[in-house]
C-alpha positions in Angstrom: 0.0 0.0 0.0 2.7 2.5 0.9 4.5 1.7 -2.3 1.4 2.4 -4.3 0.8 5.7 -2.6 4.4 6.7 -3.2 4.1 5.7 -6.9 1.0 7.9 -7.2 2.7 10.8 -5.6 5.7 10.4 -7.9 3.6 10.2 -11.0 1.7 13.4 -10.1 5.0 15.1 -9.4 6.4 14.1 -12.8 3.3 14.3 -15.0 2.9 18.0 -15.3 4.6 18.2 -18.7 2.7 15.5 -20.4 -0.9 15.4 -19.1 -2.9 18.1 -17.4 -3.2 17.4 -13.7 -3.5 19.6 -10.6 -0.4 20.3 -8.5 -1.0 19.6 -4.9 -1.5 23.4 -4.2 -4.0 23.6 -7.1 -5.9 20.6 -5.8 -6.1 22.1 -2.4 -7.3 25.4 -3.8 -9.9 23.9 -6.1 -11.3 21.7 -3.3 -10.8 24.2 -0.5 -14.1 23.3 1.2 -12.9 19.8 1.9 -12.9 19.2 5.7 -11.1 15.8 5.6 -7.6 14.5 5.2 -6.0 14.4 1.7 -4.0 11.9 -0.4 -0.4 12.7 -1.2 -1.5 14.6 -4.4 -4.0 16.7 -2.4 -7.1 14.8 -3.5 -9.8 14.9 -0.8 -10.0 11.7 1.2 -13.6 11.3 2.6 -13.3 8.8 5.4 -14.2 5.1 4.8 -16.8 5.3 7.7 -18.7 7.9 5.7 -18.5 6.0 2.5 -20.1 3.0 4.4 -23.0 5.3 5.3 -23.4 6.5 1.7 -23.9 2.9 0.7 -27.3 3.0 2.5 -28.5 6.1 0.6 -30.7 6.5 -2.5 -29.7 9.2 -4.9 -33.0 11.0 -4.2 -32.0 11.3 -0.6 -28.8 13.2 -1.5 -30.0 15.2 -4.4 -32.2 17.8 -2.7 -29.6 19.0 -0.2 -26.8 19.1 -2.7 -28.9 21.1 -5.2 -30.0 23.4 -2.4 -26.4 24.2 -1.7 -26.0 25.4 -5.3 -24.6 22.3 -6.9 -27.2 21.7 -9.7 -25.1 19.7 -12.0 -24.1 16.6 -10.1 -26.4 13.9 -11.5 -26.1 11.9 -14.7 -28.6 9.3 -15.9 -29.1 7.4 -19.2 -26.5 4.8 -18.5 -26.2 1.2 -19.4 -25.5 -0.5 -16.1 -23.7 -3.7 -15.4 -24.8 -5.5 -12.2 -27.4 -2.8 -11.3 -28.3 -4.5 -8.1 -25.0 -3.5 -6.5 -24.4 0.1 -5.5 -21.3 1.9 -6.6 -19.7 4.1 -3.9 -16.2 5.6 -3.6 -13.9 8.5 -4.2 -13.6 9.8 -7.7 -10.4 9.6 -9.6 -11.1 11.6 -12.8 -9.7 10.8 -16.2 -10.0 12.8 -19.4 -9.4 11.5 -22.9 -9.7 13.5 -26.1 -9.8 12.6 -29.8 -6.2 11.9 -30.9 -4.3 14.8 -32.4 -0.7 13.7 -33.5 1.2 16.9 -32.6 -0.3 17.1 -29.1 -0.1 13.4 -28.4 3.5 13.1 -29.7 4.7 16.0 -27.5 3.0 14.6 -24.4 4.5 11.1 -25.1 8.0 12.6 -25.7 7.8 14.3 -22.3 6.6 11.0 -20.7 9.5 9.1 -22.3 12.0 11.6 -20.8 10.6 10.9 -17.4 10.7 7.1 -17.9 6.9 6.8 -17.4 6.2 4.6 -20.4 3.4 4.8 -22.9 0.5 7.1 -21.8 -2.6 4.9 -21.8 -5.5 3.7 -19.7 -3.2 1.7 -17.4 -1.3 4.9 -16.6 -4.3 5.8 -14.5 -5.4 2.3 -13.5 -2.1 1.7 -11.8 -2.6 4.7 -9.6 -5.9 3.5 -8.0 -6.3 2.9 -4.3 -8.9 1.1 -2.2 -12.4 2.8 -2.4 -11.4 4.8 -5.5 -13.9 4.9 -8.4 -12.3 5.7 -11.8 -14.5 8.3 -13.6 -13.6 8.4 -17.3 -14.5 11.1 -19.7 -14.3 9.4 -23.1 -16.8 11.9 -24.6 -19.4 9.1 -25.2 -17.2 7.2 -27.7 -18.2 3.6 -28.3 -16.1 2.2 -31.2 -12.5 2.2 -30.0 -13.8 3.9 -26.8 -13.4 0.8 -24.7 -11.6 1.9 -21.5 -11.3 -1.6 -20.1 -12.1 -5.2 -20.9 -12.5 -8.0 -18.4 -8.9 -8.4 -17.2 -8.3 -4.7 -16.4 -11.8 -4.4 -15.0 -10.9 -7.3 -12.7 -7.7 -5.6 -11.6 -9.7 -2.4 -10.8 -12.3 -4.4 -8.8 -9.6 -6.2 -6.8 -7.6 -3.0 -6.2 -10.4 -0.6 -5.3 -13.3 -2.9 -4.2 -15.6 -0.7 -6.3 -16.3 -0.3 -10.0 -16.1 2.1 -12.9 -17.9 5.0 -14.5 -17.1 5.3 -18.2 -18.6 8.0 -20.5 -17.5 5.7 -23.3 -17.4 1.9 -23.7 -16.2 -1.3 -22.1 -16.0 -4.7 -23.6 -16.0 -8.4 -22.6 -19.2 -7.6 -20.7 -20.1 -11.2 -20.1 -16.9 -11.8 -18.2 -17.1 -8.5 -16.3 -20.7 -9.3 -15.3 -19.6 -12.6 -13.7 -17.2 -10.7 -11.4 -20.1 -8.8 -9.9 -18.5 -5.5 -10.4 -20.8 -2.5 -11.0 -20.1 -0.6 -14.2 -21.8 2.5 -15.7 -21.1 2.8 -19.4 -22.6 4.1 -22.7 -22.1 1.1 -24.9 -19.8 -1.8 -25.9 -17.8 -2.6 -29.0 -15.3 -5.4 -29.8 -12.6 -2.9 -30.7 -9.9 -2.0 -28.1 -9.2 1.6 -27.0 -7.8 3.7 -29.8 -7.7 7.0 -31.7 -7.7 8.9 -28.4 -5.1 10.5 -26.2 -4.9 10.7 -22.4 -5.0 14.4 -21.6 -6.0 14.8 -17.9 -5.7 13.0 -14.6 -7.5 14.2 -11.5 -8.8 17.4 -13.1 -12.4 18.6 -13.5 -14.2 16.4 -16.1 -17.6 16.5 -17.7 -19.7 13.4 -17.5 -22.8 14.0 -19.4 -24.6 16.9 -17.6 -22.4 16.6 -14.5 -19.1 18.3 -13.5 -17.0 15.9 -11.5 -14.0 16.9 -9.3 -11.3 14.5 -8.0 -12.3 13.3 -4.6 -16.1 13.7 -5.1 -18.0 10.8 -3.6 -19.6 8.7 -6.3 -23.1 7.3 -5.6 -24.4 5.0 -8.2 -27.7 3.0 -8.0 -30.0 1.3 -10.5 -31.0 4.7 -11.9 -27.9 6.7 -12.4 -24.8 8.4 -10.9 -24.6 11.2 -8.4 -21.4 13.0 -7.5 -21.3 14.5 -4.0 -18.7 17.2 -3.2 -16.7 16.1 -0.2 -17.8 18.9 2.1 -21.5 17.9 1.6 -21.1 14.2 2.3 -21.6 14.4 6.1 -24.6 16.9 5.8 -26.2 14.5 3.2 -25.7 11.5 5.5 -27.1 13.3 8.5 -30.1 14.6 6.6 -30.8 11.1 5.2 -30.8 9.6 8.7 -33.6 12.1 9.7 -35.4 11.3 6.5 -35.3 7.6 7.1 -36.9 8.1 10.6 -39.5 10.4 9.0 -40.4 7.9 6.3 -40.6 5.1 8.9 -43.0 7.0 11.1 -45.2 8.0 8.2 -45.4 4.4 6.9 -46.2 3.0 10.3 -49.1 5.4 10.6 -50.3 4.5 7.1 -50.1 0.8 8.2 -52.8 1.5 10.9 -55.4 2.4 8.2 -56.7 5.2 10.5 -55.5 8.3 8.6 -55.9 10.1 5.3 -52.5 10.7 3.6 -52.9 14.5 4.1 -53.2 14.0 7.9 -49.8 12.5 8.1 -47.8 13.6 5.0 -46.1 16.0 4.6 -46.5 17.4 8.2 -49.1 16.1 10.7 -51.9 18.7 11.3 -53.1 17.3 14.6 -51.0 18.7 17.5 -50.8 15.3 19.3 -49.6 13.6 16.1 -47.1 16.4 15.4 -45.7 16.0 19.0 -45.4 12.2 18.5 -43.7 12.7 15.2 -41.2 15.2 16.6 -40.4 13.0 19.5 -39.9 10.1 17.2 -37.3 12.0 15.2 -35.5 13.1 18.4 -35.4 9.6 19.9 -34.6 7.6 16.7 -36.7 4.8 18.1 -39.9 3.4 16.6 -43.3 3.0 18.2 -45.7 0.2 17.3 
């Protein structure tokens, strides 16, 4: 683990000339509201304990508060989803590809060669991944030759991170990836391997459909789509969801009695006695029969 963290730090230190990436100072500046620790390169490190709580959320439970705070472009739907019964939660590692342009690609590769970094490709990023990372790949919706991973690299990602992938592009060998149980969000599949593109950004802001994603955002994927939560809003989202769960539980228990009209209970009890019971329920966190 220590060696992998060191490798990631060294790559970021050396990569300035050949691919766009934040310096540590830039990362800190652009994620200045992050209240948590950081990785060596400055990427926010939302605690594992909070990631575990995010596993219990629905996107709808996070959406309202995040949007209320002014972050209106954090959701993207319309995916093909592999293993949709398994949620995808983790810290975003962002990756940007662009259509290949020889003069740009050759210059970036020449700089990489001087640093002894090898060929710039998908594995450049994949080998940087840590546990609970989610690689979020901007491949501009490309399907043919837009295949970020097949089954073997997907398996490596799953074993290294314990999570899955978000690819605004394609993956292939779907049948084999599906067997692994790894969740994947992608636009399509094609038998071609990745080609006619160039790696241009690592851990920089990327566009995924209608969403803007920053390195360190918490990825929440369910059977409907993907939501990207800024680090400083993760705990408020989790706290609000806990209250929401109690509220929903109380309302449904009252509906179970068959004694009330929906408007008497939802959205706020009109009867003073019921309102008092409701408020006490939220404070105590304990149910009543």
